[in-house]
N, C-alpha and C positions, 0 to 999 in steps of 0.2 A: 371262445376258448379262453378261460381265465387261467392265468398263471401256469401255462403249459411249459414244462421244462423238457428240452430235447433229451432223448435217451438213445440207447443202441439196441439193435436187433442182430442176433446171430442166427442166420438161416442155414440149417443143415438139411440138405436134400440128398436122398440116397436110394439105391436099389439094393435089395437083400439077396443073400444066398439062400438056398433051400435049407430048411431045418431051423430049429430054435437055438440050440447050443447055449442055453442059458441067457439068451438075449432079453426075454421079457423080464426076468428077475433083475438083470443088470440095468435095464431101462428104468424100472421102478426105483432102483437104488439111486441112479444118477439124478432122477427128478427130485427125489427126497433130499439128496445132498445139495443139489443146486439151490433148492428153496432155502437152505440154511446158509448159503454163501453170501458174504457181504456184497451188496450191490445188485443182487438178484431182484427182479421185479415181477416176472410172470413167464409162462410158457404156454405155447399152443402146439398141437401135434396132430397129424393125420397120416394114415398109411393105407395105400392100395398097392398098385404095382410100384409106385414111387412113394417114398415116405418124405414128409416135410415136417421138421420140428423147428420152431422159432422160439428162441429164448430171448428175453428182454432184460437189459442191464443198465444200470445208472451211468457206467463209465467204461472206457476202454481198459482201464486198470482192473476193474472188476472182471471183465472178460478174460484178461490175461491171467489173473489169479485163478479163475475157474479152469482155464486150459492147463494150468500147472498143478491142479489139485491131484493128489496121489491116486485116489481111486478112479478119477476121470482119466488119468494117463493110462492106467491098466485097461479101462474100458476101450480107450482108443486103440491100444495095441491088439486086444482081442477082436475088436471090430475089423481091423485090417486083415487079421489072420482068418477069422471065421464067419463074420456076419455080413460083410458088405461086398458086393461086386463093384460098386462105384459109389462115391460120395463127393459132394461139393459143399464148401462152406463160404458164406458171404457174411461180411460184417457191415452193417449199414447204420447210419445215423438217422433217427426218426425226428423230423423237424416239426411235424404236426400229425394229427390223427382225427378221424371222425368215425361215427358209426350210425347205423340204423338199427332200431330195435322195436318191433311191433308188440 
């Protein structure tokens, strides 16, 4: 691992309510906005009964900035009202990584 710089991961785990209520459109908008946010690195997401979205950031300040982004605040409010039965957020520092790719 050459020149690895630690970064942060925000792990958002959730269970959804029934129905879309504009969720898919807002999800696409949030991803697009996050990608343009200072300090954003990448995003991974998967959903079955439980959804997991992990976004990667250069710093805790970048994460805080994203949390306070106006459209993101609106999405959080709608999420609590309409989209989620439950969610959990974890913020972790990534000290190293590795992968396998065939």
